N, CA, C and O atoms as CSV, one atom per row, in Angstrom:
chain,resi,resn,atom,element,x,y,z
A,1,MET,N,N,0.833,-1.174,0.000
A,1,MET,CA,C,0.000,0.000,0.000
A,1,MET,C,C,0.880,1.241,0.000
A,1,MET,O,O,1.844,1.322,0.761
A,2,ASN,N,N,0.557,2.192,-0.838
A,2,ASN,CA,C,1.303,3.434,-0.920
A,2,ASN,C,C,0.572,4.499,-0.109
A,2,ASN,O,O,-0.541,4.889,-0.462
A,3,THR,N,N,1.195,4.979,0.988
A,3,THR,CA,C,0.523,5.948,1.857
A,3,THR,C,C,1.165,7.314,1.729
A,3,THR,O,O,2.336,7.436,1.368
A,4,SER,N,N,0.386,8.339,2.028
A,4,SER,CA,C,0.931,9.685,2.118
A,4,SER,C,C,0.353,10.337,3.362
A,4,SER,O,O,-0.781,10.052,3.749
A,5,TYR,N,N,1.122,11.202,3.981
A,5,TYR,CA,C,0.697,11.849,5.224
A,5,TYR,C,C,-0.571,12.659,4.988
A,5,TYR,O,O,-1.541,12.528,5.735
A,6,GLY,N,N,-0.566,13.495,3.954
A,6,GLY,CA,C,-1.700,14.381,3.699
A,6,GLY,C,C,-3.001,13.642,3.449
A,6,GLY,O,O,-4.062,14.112,3.859
A,7,ARG,N,N,-2.946,12.514,2.797
A,7,ARG,CA,C,-4.154,11.769,2.442
A,7,ARG,C,C,-4.563,10.758,3.507
A,7,ARG,O,O,-5.755,10.555,3.739
A,8,ASP,N,N,-3.590,10.122,4.158
A,8,ASP,CA,C,-3.896,8.952,4.975
A,8,ASP,C,C,-3.754,9.117,6.483
A,8,ASP,O,O,-4.267,8.288,7.235
A,9,ASN,N,N,-3.083,10.151,6.940
A,9,ASN,CA,C,-2.910,10.324,8.379
A,9,ASN,C,C,-4.218,10.850,8.982
A,9,ASN,O,O,-4.714,11.896,8.564
A,10,GLY,N,N,-4.768,10.139,9.946
A,10,GLY,CA,C,-5.983,10.621,10.594
A,10,GLY,C,C,-6.932,9.516,10.973
A,10,GLY,O,O,-6.535,8.359,11.112
A,11,ARG,N,N,-8.188,9.877,11.140
A,11,ARG,CA,C,-9.219,8.969,11.646
A,11,ARG,C,C,-10.025,8.375,10.490
A,11,ARG,O,O,-10.453,9.080,9.577
A,12,PHE,N,N,-10.215,7.071,10.559
A,12,PHE,CA,C,-11.014,6.366,9.561
A,12,PHE,C,C,-12.187,5.700,10.268
A,12,PHE,O,O,-12.111,5.355,11.447
A,13,GLU,N,N,-13.264,5.530,9.524
A,13,GLU,CA,C,-14.482,4.953,10.074
A,13,GLU,C,C,-14.910,3.782,9.202
A,13,GLU,O,O,-14.885,3.865,7.974
A,14,CYS,N,N,-15.301,2.694,9.848
A,14,CYS,CA,C,-15.821,1.524,9.146
A,14,CYS,C,C,-17.259,1.330,9.611
A,14,CYS,O,O,-17.518,1.233,10.811
A,15,ARG,N,N,-18.201,1.274,8.660
A,15,ARG,CA,C,-19.620,1.114,9.001
A,15,ARG,C,C,-20.178,-0.156,8.374
A,15,ARG,O,O,-19.871,-0.492,7.231
A,16,VAL,N,N,-20.991,-0.843,9.138
A,16,VAL,CA,C,-21.747,-1.982,8.623
A,16,VAL,C,C,-23.195,-1.519,8.542
A,16,VAL,O,O,-23.775,-1.106,9.546
A,17,LYS,N,N,-23.785,-1.588,7.342
A,17,LYS,CA,C,-25.150,-1.115,7.129
A,17,LYS,C,C,-26.076,-2.300,6.877
A,17,LYS,O,O,-25.682,-3.302,6.281
A,18,ALA,N,N,-27.309,-2.164,7.344
A,18,ALA,CA,C,-28.323,-3.198,7.117
A,18,ALA,C,C,-28.738,-3.167,5.658
A,18,ALA,O,O,-28.977,-2.103,5.087
A,19,SER,N,N,-28.820,-4.331,5.070
A,19,SER,CA,C,-29.256,-4.418,3.688
A,19,SER,C,C,-30.725,-4.015,3.604
A,19,SER,O,O,-31.537,-4.392,4.448
A,20,GLY,N,N,-31.036,-3.268,2.602
A,20,GLY,CA,C,-32.416,-2.819,2.403
A,20,GLY,C,C,-32.672,-1.462,3.021
A,20,GLY,O,O,-33.020,-0.523,2.306
A,21,THR,N,N,-32.507,-1.326,4.356
A,21,THR,CA,C,-32.818,-0.041,5.009
A,21,THR,C,C,-31.642,0.926,4.949
A,21,THR,O,O,-31.830,2.142,4.974
A,22,GLY,N,N,-30.440,0.389,4.871
A,22,GLY,CA,C,-29.252,1.255,4.868
A,22,GLY,C,C,-28.917,1.813,6.241
A,22,GLY,O,O,-28.025,2.651,6.369
A,23,ALA,N,N,-29.617,1.360,7.261
A,23,ALA,CA,C,-29.365,1.836,8.629
A,23,ALA,C,C,-28.028,1.285,9.130
A,23,ALA,O,O,-27.647,0.157,8.817
A,24,ASP,N,N,-27.324,2.108,9.917
A,24,ASP,CA,C,-26.059,1.672,10.510
A,24,ASP,C,C,-26.320,0.586,11.543
A,24,ASP,O,O,-27.091,0.790,12.480
A,25,VAL,N,N,-25.678,-0.571,11.376
A,25,VAL,CA,C,-25.780,-1.663,12.337
A,25,VAL,C,C,-24.623,-1.577,13.328
A,25,VAL,O,O,-24.787,-1.832,14.521
A,26,HIS,N,N,-23.450,-1.212,12.809
A,26,HIS,CA,C,-22.250,-1.161,13.648
A,26,HIS,C,C,-21.249,-0.214,12.999
A,26,HIS,O,O,-21.177,-0.113,11.775
A,27,GLN,N,N,-20.476,0.478,13.833
A,27,GLN,CA,C,-19.393,1.301,13.295
A,27,GLN,C,C,-18.207,1.276,14.246
A,27,GLN,O,O,-18.359,1.206,15.466
A,28,GLU,N,N,-17.028,1.336,13.653
A,28,GLU,CA,C,-15.761,1.363,14.403
A,28,GLU,C,C,-14.921,2.503,13.849
A,28,GLU,O,O,-15.000,2.835,12.667
A,29,TYR,N,N,-14.108,3.103,14.734
A,29,TYR,CA,C,-13.212,4.180,14.318
A,29,TYR,C,C,-11.775,3.724,14.523
A,29,TYR,O,O,-11.458,3.058,15.509
A,30,TYR,N,N,-10.927,4.082,13.602
A,30,TYR,CA,C,-9.507,3.720,13.651
A,30,TYR,C,C,-8.667,4.946,13.348
A,30,TYR,O,O,-8.960,5.701,12.421
A,31,ASN,N,N,-7.620,5.136,14.138
A,31,ASN,CA,C,-6.676,6.223,13.867
A,31,ASN,C,C,-5.456,5.640,13.175
A,31,ASN,O,O,-4.847,4.686,13.659
A,32,LEU,N,N,-5.110,6.224,12.041
A,32,LEU,CA,C,-3.936,5.796,11.284
A,32,LEU,C,C,-2.868,6.863,11.400
A,32,LEU,O,O,-3.114,8.032,11.105
A,33,THR,N,N,-1.687,6.462,11.829
A,33,THR,CA,C,-0.555,7.385,11.903
A,33,THR,C,C,0.443,6.997,10.832
A,33,THR,O,O,1.003,5.902,10.855
A,34,VAL,N,N,0.662,7.909,9.887
A,34,VAL,CA,C,1.676,7.703,8.858
A,34,VAL,C,C,3.002,8.146,9.477
A,34,VAL,O,O,3.162,9.310,9.843
A,35,LEU,N,N,3.947,7.219,9.593
A,35,LEU,CA,C,5.204,7.498,10.280
A,35,LEU,C,C,6.158,8.300,9.401
A,35,LEU,O,O,6.434,7.926,8.261
A,36,THR,N,N,6.659,9.412,9.950
A,36,THR,CA,C,7.714,10.194,9.300
A,36,THR,C,C,8.692,10.620,10.392
A,36,THR,O,O,8.264,11.013,11.478
A,37,PRO,N,N,9.987,10.551,10.128
A,37,PRO,CA,C,10.962,10.924,11.156
A,37,PRO,C,C,11.028,12.436,11.349
A,37,PRO,O,O,10.751,13.194,10.419
A,38,PRO,N,N,11.395,12.879,12.557
A,38,PRO,CA,C,11.570,14.308,12.811
A,38,PRO,C,C,12.903,14.803,12.264
A,38,PRO,O,O,13.770,14.009,11.897
A,39,GLN,N,N,13.055,16.122,12.215
A,39,GLN,CA,C,14.324,16.728,11.802
A,39,GLN,C,C,15.269,16.812,13.002
A,39,GLN,O,O,14.825,16.712,14.146
A,40,PRO,N,N,16.566,16.993,12.752
A,40,PRO,CA,C,17.533,17.086,13.856
A,40,PRO,C,C,17.189,18.222,14.820
A,40,PRO,O,O,16.591,19.219,14.416
A,41,PRO,N,N,17.565,18.072,16.091
A,41,PRO,CA,C,17.232,19.084,17.094
A,41,PRO,C,C,18.103,20.328,16.985
A,41,PRO,O,O,19.230,20.286,16.491
A,42,PHE,N,N,17.537,21.449,17.467
A,42,PHE,CA,C,18.297,22.685,17.610
A,42,PHE,C,C,17.927,23.309,18.948
A,42,PHE,O,O,16.805,23.154,19.428
A,43,VAL,N,N,18.891,24.024,19.549
A,43,VAL,CA,C,18.711,24.578,20.890
A,43,VAL,C,C,18.698,26.096,20.833
A,43,VAL,O,O,19.479,26.722,20.116
A,44,GLU,N,N,17.787,26.667,21.610
A,44,GLU,CA,C,17.716,28.118,21.783
A,44,GLU,C,C,17.762,28.426,23.272
A,44,GLU,O,O,17.261,27.612,24.048
A,45,PRO,N,N,18.320,29.527,23.723
A,45,PRO,CA,C,18.950,30.549,22.896
A,45,PRO,C,C,20.291,30.070,22.360
A,45,PRO,O,O,20.896,29.138,22.888
A,46,VAL,N,N,20.734,30.720,21.315
A,46,VAL,CA,C,22.024,30.367,20.724
A,46,VAL,C,C,23.143,30.753,21.689
A,46,VAL,O,O,24.122,30.021,21.837
A,47,GLU,N,N,22.994,31.894,22.338
A,47,GLU,CA,C,23.970,32.383,23.324
A,47,GLU,C,C,23.649,31.741,24.674
A,47,GLU,O,O,22.670,32.114,25.320
A,48,LEU,N,N,24.461,30.788,25.096
A,48,LEU,CA,C,24.178,30.027,26.326
A,48,LEU,C,C,24.891,30.617,27.531
A,48,LEU,O,O,25.644,29.931,28.222
A,49,ARG,N,N,24.641,31.909,27.775
A,49,ARG,CA,C,25.231,32.584,28.921
A,49,ARG,C,C,24.158,32.830,29.964
A,49,ARG,O,O,23.234,33.615,29.753
A,50,ALA,N,N,24.291,32.153,31.086
A,50,ALA,CA,C,23.339,32.294,32.186
A,50,ALA,C,C,23.997,33.069,33.313
A,50,ALA,O,O,25.222,33.177,33.378
A,51,THR,N,N,23.171,33.606,34.200
A,51,THR,CA,C,23.675,34.311,35.374
A,51,THR,C,C,23.408,33.453,36.604
A,51,THR,O,O,22.327,32.890,36.771
A,52,GLU,N,N,24.418,33.370,37.456
A,52,GLU,CA,C,24.314,32.557,38.660
A,52,GLU,C,C,23.059,32.914,39.457
A,52,GLU,O,O,22.770,34.091,39.673
A,53,ASP,N,N,22.314,31.893,39.894
A,53,ASP,CA,C,21.120,32.007,40.721
A,53,ASP,C,C,19.926,32.676,40.038
A,53,ASP,O,O,18.960,33.032,40.713
A,54,GLU,N,N,19.972,32.858,38.703
A,54,GLU,CA,C,18.826,33.391,37.963
A,54,GLU,C,C,18.306,32.306,37.024
A,54,GLU,O,O,19.078,31.656,36.318
A,55,LYS,N,N,16.987,32.121,37.027
A,55,LYS,CA,C,16.367,31.085,36.181
A,55,LYS,C,C,16.786,31.268,34.723
A,55,LYS,O,O,16.820,32.378,34.193
A,56,PHE,N,N,17.105,30.123,34.093
A,56,PHE,CA,C,17.543,30.139,32.693
A,56,PHE,C,C,16.835,28.992,31.967
A,56,PHE,O,O,16.840,27.854,32.436
A,57,ASP,N,N,16.229,29.303,30.822
A,57,ASP,CA,C,15.511,28.303,30.043
A,57,ASP,C,C,16.309,27.899,28.809
A,57,ASP,O,O,16.769,28.745,28.042
A,58,LEU,N,N,16.460,26.591,28.635
A,58,LEU,CA,C,17.043,26.021,27.415
A,58,LEU,C,C,15.917,25.320,26.673
A,58,LEU,O,O,15.223,24.489,27.259
A,59,THR,N,N,15.721,25.633,25.409
A,59,THR,CA,C,14.658,25.005,24.635
A,59,THR,C,C,15.256,24.233,23.473
A,59,THR,O,O,15.986,24.780,22.646
A,60,CYS,N,N,14.928,22.945,23.429
A,60,CYS,CA,C,15.363,22.071,22.343
A,60,CYS,C,C,14.137,21.783,21.481
A,60,CYS,O,O,13.086,21.396,21.992
A,61,SER,N,N,14.280,21.974,20.169
A,61,SER,CA,C,13.153,21.806,19.261
A,61,SER,C,C,13.512,20.928,18.084
A,61,SER,O,O,14.677,20.782,17.715
A,62,SER,N,N,12.471,20.346,17.507
A,62,SER,CA,C,12.606,19.565,16.280
A,62,SER,C,C,11.367,19.853,15.436
A,62,SER,O,O,10.248,19.875,15.948
A,63,ILE,N,N,11.574,20.070,14.153
A,63,ILE,CA,C,10.461,20.310,13.242
A,63,ILE,C,C,9.979,18.969,12.704
A,63,ILE,O,O,10.769,18.114,12.302
A,64,GLY,N,N,8.666,18.814,12.710
A,64,GLY,CA,C,8.064,17.664,12.044
A,64,GLY,C,C,8.087,16.383,12.844
A,64,GLY,O,O,8.290,16.360,14.058
A,65,GLY,N,N,7.868,15.319,12.095
A,65,GLY,CA,C,7.779,14.000,12.700
A,65,GLY,C,C,6.331,13.609,12.915
A,65,GLY,O,O,5.520,14.406,13.388
A,66,SER,N,N,6.024,12.393,12.567
A,66,SER,CA,C,4.701,11.839,12.816
A,66,SER,C,C,4.895,10.423,13.328
A,66,SER,O,O,5.383,9.569,12.588
A,67,PRO,N,N,4.524,10.148,14.579
A,67,PRO,CA,C,3.888,11.068,15.522
A,67,PRO,C,C,4.890,12.098,16.050
A,67,PRO,O,O,6.085,12.019,15.766
A,68,ASP,N,N,4.378,13.079,16.832
A,68,ASP,CA,C,5.278,14.070,17.429
A,68,ASP,C,C,6.415,13.346,18.138
A,68,ASP,O,O,6.181,12.345,18.815
A,69,PRO,N,N,7.642,13.838,17.992
A,69,PRO,CA,C,8.766,13.157,18.652
A,69,PRO,C,C,8.775,13.378,20.159
A,69,PRO,O,O,8.180,14.324,20.675
A,70,THR,N,N,9.471,12.475,20.847
A,70,THR,CA,C,9.804,12.724,22.246
A,70,THR,C,C,11.097,13.521,22.227
A,70,THR,O,O,11.974,13.269,21.401
A,71,ILE,N,N,11.217,14.472,23.127
A,71,ILE,CA,C,12.438,15.264,23.258
A,71,ILE,C,C,12.833,15.201,24.722
A,71,ILE,O,O,12.081,15.633,25.596
A,72,THR,N,N,14.019,14.658,24.988
A,72,THR,CA,C,14.464,14.418,26.353
A,72,THR,C,C,15.797,15.105,26.610
A,72,THR,O,O,16.718,15.015,25.800
A,73,TRP,N,N,15.893,15.795,27.752
A,73,TRP,CA,C,17.126,16.453,28.180
A,73,TRP,C,C,17.872,15.564,29.184
A,73,TRP,O,O,17.265,14.911,30.033
A,74,TYR,N,N,19.209,15.560,29.060
A,74,TYR,CA,C,20.091,14.882,30.023
A,74,TYR,C,C,21.247,15.813,30.341
A,74,TYR,O,O,21.665,16.608,29.499
A,75,ARG,N,N,21.756,15.714,31.547
A,75,ARG,CA,C,23.028,16.366,31.849
A,75,ARG,C,C,24.102,15.358,31.456
A,75,ARG,O,O,24.037,14.198,31.864
A,76,VAL,N,N,25.080,15.782,30.675
A,76,VAL,CA,C,26.127,14.868,30.219
A,76,VAL,C,C,26.817,14.258,31.437
A,76,VAL,O,O,27.213,14.962,32.366
A,77,GLY,N,N,26.949,12.936,31.408
A,77,GLY,CA,C,27.517,12.203,32.527
A,77,GLY,C,C,26.458,11.460,33.318
A,77,GLY,O,O,26.774,10.667,34.205
A,78,SER,N,N,25.174,11.727,32.984
A,78,SER,CA,C,24.067,11.047,33.655
A,78,SER,C,C,23.080,10.549,32.603
A,78,SER,O,O,22.829,11.219,31.601
A,79,GLU,N,N,22.528,9.371,32.847
A,79,GLU,CA,C,21.509,8.829,31.940
A,79,GLU,C,C,20.104,9.058,32.499
A,79,GLU,O,O,19.125,8.544,31.957
A,80,LYS,N,N,20.005,9.838,33.594
A,80,LYS,CA,C,18.710,10.146,34.191
A,80,LYS,C,C,18.108,11.352,33.457
A,80,LYS,O,O,18.715,12.423,33.430
A,81,PRO,N,N,16.912,11.184,32.858
A,81,PRO,CA,C,16.289,12.306,32.151
A,81,PRO,C,C,15.986,13.459,33.113
A,81,PRO,O,O,15.625,13.244,34.270
A,82,LEU,N,N,16.142,14.679,32.610
A,82,LEU,CA,C,15.831,15.864,33.395
A,82,LEU,C,C,14.380,16.268,33.147
A,82,LEU,O,O,13.855,16.064,32.053
A,83,LYS,N,N,13.738,16.836,34.154
A,83,LYS,CA,C,12.351,17.265,34.015
A,83,LYS,C,C,12.291,18.488,33.102
A,83,LYS,O,O,13.024,19.460,33.291
A,84,SER,N,N,11.405,18.420,32.112
A,84,SER,CA,C,11.251,19.533,31.178
A,84,SER,C,C,9.785,19.667,30.794
A,84,SER,O,O,8.968,18.797,31.100
A,85,THR,N,N,9.463,20.760,30.125
A,85,THR,CA,C,8.100,21.029,29.690
A,85,THR,C,C,8.014,20.831,28.180
A,85,THR,O,O,8.758,21.457,27.425
A,86,ILE,N,N,7.102,19.957,27.740
A,86,ILE,CA,C,6.958,19.620,26.319
A,86,ILE,C,C,5.814,20.428,25.699
A,86,ILE,O,O,4.741,20.559,26.287
A,87,THR,N,N,6.064,20.964,24.504
A,87,THR,CA,C,5.025,21.590,23.690
A,87,THR,C,C,4.987,20.816,22.389
A,87,THR,O,O,5.934,20.867,21.604
A,88,LYS,N,N,3.875,20.084,22.149
A,88,LYS,CA,C,3.771,19.226,20.965
A,88,LYS,C,C,3.368,20.027,19.737
A,88,LYS,O,O,2.578,20.968,19.818
A,89,GLY,N,N,3.930,19.634,18.598
A,89,GLY,CA,C,3.617,20.305,17.344
A,89,GLY,C,C,2.261,19.905,16.792
A,89,GLY,O,O,1.491,20.759,16.349
A,90,GLY,N,N,1.960,18.600,16.814
A,90,GLY,CA,C,0.671,18.123,16.347
A,90,GLY,C,C,0.576,17.892,14.855
A,90,GLY,O,O,-0.487,17.515,14.362
A,91,SER,N,N,1.659,18.108,14.120
A,91,SER,CA,C,1.649,17.906,12.666
A,91,SER,C,C,3.077,17.687,12.198
A,91,SER,O,O,4.027,18.136,12.839
A,92,LYS,N,N,3.219,16.998,11.082
A,92,LYS,CA,C,4.565,16.710,10.592
A,92,LYS,C,C,5.302,17.959,10.115
A,92,LYS,O,O,6.496,17.893,9.825
A,93,ASP,N,N,4.609,19.096,10.030
A,93,ASP,CA,C,5.256,20.333,9.575
A,93,ASP,C,C,5.507,21.327,10.700
A,93,ASP,O,O,6.081,22.391,10.466
A,94,LEU,N,N,5.086,20.996,11.918
A,94,LEU,CA,C,5.203,21.940,13.026
A,94,LEU,C,C,6.301,21.537,14.004
A,94,LEU,O,O,6.843,20.434,13.938
A,95,ARG,N,N,6.611,22.449,14.903
A,95,ARG,CA,C,7.728,22.299,15.823
A,95,ARG,C,C,7.256,21.716,17.160
A,95,ARG,O,O,6.281,22.183,17.748
A,96,THR,N,N,7.971,20.687,17.623
A,96,THR,CA,C,7.792,20.153,18.969
A,96,THR,C,C,8.992,20.628,19.782
A,96,THR,O,O,10.128,20.560,19.314
A,97,SER,N,N,8.737,21.110,21.005
A,97,SER,CA,C,9.805,21.671,21.832
A,97,SER,C,C,9.790,21.103,23.242
A,97,SER,O,O,8.749,20.689,23.753
A,98,SER,N,N,10.962,21.091,23.856
A,98,SER,CA,C,11.112,20.707,25.254
A,98,SER,C,C,11.947,21.786,25.936
A,98,SER,O,O,13.080,22.051,25.535
A,99,THR,N,N,11.373,22.409,26.977
A,99,THR,CA,C,12.073,23.492,27.671
A,99,THR,C,C,12.560,23.003,29.031
A,99,THR,O,O,11.785,22.517,29.855
A,100,LEU,N,N,13.862,23.145,29.238
A,100,LEU,CA,C,14.520,22.787,30.486
A,100,LEU,C,C,14.783,24.081,31.243
A,100,LEU,O,O,15.490,24.955,30.742
A,101,SER,N,N,14.223,24.215,32.445
A,101,SER,CA,C,14.439,25.405,33.280
A,101,SER,C,C,15.432,25.048,34.373
A,101,SER,O,O,15.246,24.083,35.114
A,102,ILE,N,N,16.489,25.843,34.460
A,102,ILE,CA,C,17.510,25.603,35.481
A,102,ILE,C,C,17.821,26.912,36.208
A,102,ILE,O,O,17.629,27.999,35.663
A,103,VAL,N,N,18.298,26.793,37.428
A,103,VAL,CA,C,18.827,27.934,38.170
A,103,VAL,C,C,20.293,27.588,38.394
A,103,VAL,O,O,20.634,26.880,39.342
A,104,PRO,N,N,21.165,28.098,37.508
A,104,PRO,CA,C,22.567,27.673,37.563
A,104,PRO,C,C,23.320,28.220,38.770
A,104,PRO,O,O,23.051,29.307,39.280
A,105,ARG,N,N,24.281,27.400,39.195
A,105,ARG,CA,C,25.203,27.807,40.250
A,105,ARG,C,C,26.594,27.934,39.639
A,105,ARG,O,O,26.820,27.555,38.490
A,106,ARG,N,N,27.490,28.457,40.401
A,106,ARG,CA,C,28.871,28.665,39.943
A,106,ARG,C,C,29.471,27.375,39.382
A,106,ARG,O,O,30.181,27.396,38.377
A,107,GLU,N,N,29.175,26.243,40.049
A,107,GLU,CA,C,29.770,24.971,39.620
A,107,GLU,C,C,29.145,24.439,38.324
A,107,GLU,O,O,29.632,23.458,37.762
A,108,ASP,N,N,28.076,25.075,37.849
A,108,ASP,CA,C,27.464,24.669,36.579
A,108,ASP,C,C,28.154,25.288,35.368
A,108,ASP,O,O,27.828,24.950,34.230
A,109,ASP,N,N,29.101,26.189,35.604
A,109,ASP,CA,C,29.835,26.787,34.476
A,109,ASP,C,C,30.564,25.673,33.724
A,109,ASP,O,O,31.342,24.924,34.315
A,110,GLY,N,N,30.310,25.570,32.434
A,110,GLY,CA,C,30.929,24.525,31.612
A,110,GLY,C,C,30.131,23.227,31.582
A,110,GLY,O,O,30.540,22.272,30.920
A,111,ALA,N,N,28.998,23.172,32.285
A,111,ALA,CA,C,28.175,21.959,32.280
A,111,ALA,C,C,27.622,21.713,30.882
A,111,ALA,O,O,27.258,22.651,30.173
A,112,LYS,N,N,27.566,20.463,30.501
A,112,LYS,CA,C,27.057,20.085,29.179
A,112,LYS,C,C,25.693,19.419,29.336
A,112,LYS,O,O,25.476,18.598,30.227
A,113,PHE,N,N,24.785,19.799,28.444
A,113,PHE,CA,C,23.449,19.239,28.419
A,113,PHE,C,C,23.185,18.634,27.045
A,113,PHE,O,O,23.546,19.203,26.015
A,114,ARG,N,N,22.547,17.471,27.057
A,114,ARG,CA,C,22.287,16.724,25.820
A,114,ARG,C,C,20.786,16.660,25.588
A,114,ARG,O,O,20.015,16.354,26.498
A,115,CYS,N,N,20.380,16.952,24.352
A,115,CYS,CA,C,18.981,16.882,23.955
A,115,CYS,C,C,18.836,15.745,22.945
A,115,CYS,O,O,19.553,15.694,21.946
A,116,VAL,N,N,17.890,14.823,23.221
A,116,VAL,CA,C,17.700,13.635,22.384
A,116,VAL,C,C,16.282,13.648,21.806
A,116,VAL,O,O,15.302,13.810,22.534
A,117,VAL,N,N,16.193,13.475,20.482
A,117,VAL,CA,C,14.911,13.480,19.767
A,117,VAL,C,C,14.688,12.114,19.136
A,117,VAL,O,O,15.593,11.543,18.528
A,118,TRP,N,N,13.453,11.588,19.290
A,118,TRP,CA,C,13.137,10.279,18.708
A,118,TRP,C,C,11.636,10.150,18.494
A,118,TRP,O,O,10.846,10.677,19.277
A,119,ASN,N,N,11.243,9.450,17.435
A,119,ASN,CA,C,9.863,8.964,17.314
A,119,ASN,C,C,9.902,7.571,16.704
A,119,ASN,O,O,10.964,7.111,16.283
A,120,ARG,N,N,8.759,6.894,16.649
A,120,ARG,CA,C,8.765,5.490,16.244
A,120,ARG,C,C,8.938,5.273,14.745
A,120,ARG,O,O,8.902,4.131,14.287
A,121,ALA,N,N,9.122,6.337,13.972
A,121,ALA,CA,C,9.485,6.178,12.560
A,121,ALA,C,C,10.977,5.849,12.442
A,121,ALA,O,O,11.456,5.504,11.361
A,122,MET,N,N,11.714,5.957,13.564
A,122,MET,CA,C,13.161,5.735,13.596
A,122,MET,C,C,13.457,4.469,14.394
A,122,MET,O,O,12.651,4.041,15.219
A,123,SER,N,N,14.623,3.875,14.139
A,123,SER,CA,C,15.040,2.757,14.985
A,123,SER,C,C,15.605,3.332,16.284
A,123,SER,O,O,15.984,4.502,16.334
A,124,GLU,N,N,15.661,2.521,17.319
A,124,GLU,CA,C,16.165,2.970,18.624
A,124,GLU,C,C,17.586,3.530,18.529
A,124,GLU,O,O,17.935,4.478,19.232
A,125,LYS,N,N,18.394,2.940,17.662
A,125,LYS,CA,C,19.793,3.366,17.577
A,125,LYS,C,C,19.977,4.638,16.760
A,125,LYS,O,O,21.072,5.201,16.737
A,126,ASP,N,N,18.936,5.094,16.096
A,126,ASP,CA,C,19.056,6.278,15.234
A,126,ASP,C,C,18.557,7.557,15.881
A,126,ASP,O,O,18.173,8.490,15.175
A,127,LYS,N,N,18.552,7.623,17.210
A,127,LYS,CA,C,18.104,8.834,17.892
A,127,LYS,C,C,18.940,10.032,17.442
A,127,LYS,O,O,20.142,9.910,17.209
A,128,LEU,N,N,18.283,11.197,17.324
A,128,LEU,CA,C,18.958,12.432,16.943
A,128,LEU,C,C,19.307,13.175,18.225
A,128,LEU,O,O,18.500,13.226,19.153
A,129,GLU,N,N,20.491,13.746,18.281
A,129,GLU,CA,C,20.848,14.469,19.489
A,129,GLU,C,C,21.817,15.603,19.220
A,129,GLU,O,O,22.515,15.633,18.207
A,130,THR,N,N,21.835,16.538,20.163
A,130,THR,CA,C,22.795,17.638,20.135
A,130,THR,C,C,23.209,17.922,21.571
A,130,THR,O,O,22.445,17.681,22.506
A,131,THR,N,N,24.417,18.432,21.741
A,131,THR,CA,C,24.947,18.745,23.067
A,131,THR,C,C,25.355,20.214,23.105
A,131,THR,O,O,25.962,20.723,22.162
A,132,VAL,N,N,25.017,20.893,24.204
A,132,VAL,CA,C,25.382,22.305,24.366
A,132,VAL,C,C,26.114,22.473,25.683
A,132,VAL,O,O,25.956,21.671,26.603
A,133,THR,N,N,26.924,23.535,25.764
A,133,THR,CA,C,27.712,23.839,26.969
A,133,THR,C,C,27.225,25.150,27.566
A,133,THR,O,O,27.119,26.155,26.863
A,134,LEU,N,N,26.931,25.141,28.852
A,134,LEU,CA,C,26.421,26.308,29.555
A,134,LEU,C,C,27.575,27.139,30.104
A,134,LEU,O,O,28.538,26.609,30.658
A,135,SER,N,N,27.455,28.443,29.940
A,135,SER,CA,C,28.415,29.368,30.528
A,135,SER,C,C,27.683,30.156,31.602
A,135,SER,O,O,26.644,30.757,31.332
A,136,VAL,N,N,28.224,30.157,32.831
A,136,VAL,CA,C,27.556,30.830,33.954
A,136,VAL,C,C,28.377,32.030,34.395
A,136,VAL,O,O,29.540,31.900,34.776
A,137,ASN,N,N,27.746,33.212,34.338
A,137,ASN,CA,C,28.371,34.432,34.836
A,137,ASN,C,C,28.110,34.508,36.337
A,137,ASN,O,O,26.966,34.426,36.785
A,138,CYS,N,N,29.193,34.666,37.113
A,138,CYS,CA,C,29.060,34.723,38.567
A,138,CYS,C,C,29.049,36.184,39.019
A,138,CYS,O,O,29.749,37.036,38.472
A,139,GLU,N,N,28.237,36.433,40.025
A,139,GLU,CA,C,28.127,37.815,40.533
A,139,GLU,C,C,29.090,38.019,41.669
A,139,GLU,O,O,29.154,39.110,42.235
């Protein structure tokens, strides 16, 4: 079967009709997701200069993907995911973002953070990722 996102992604309905009257006897709904991989991640702001003890937001985004990708933040050196806020794109042409809010300390200067993007159109080993380094200005 040849599928396309624009034509085939969405909700389908199957109806069984009574012969003669045409009345609906039974109906079922099915959601079809046409799988497309997301684009590589990018991080904002580009200038990663934070001030000690002041909240700083790092946002990692990826355009597209069906279904919306998962975007997970890690501090380099740890495999424990960091808590972040996800904003889903909802379409293969829109941006999905994950915002990591931190209050940096002096010892966070030079800390590296990794953003990992994946959806089920990709194999587990093909996760997309980028790493950024935080610079902390001390008062």
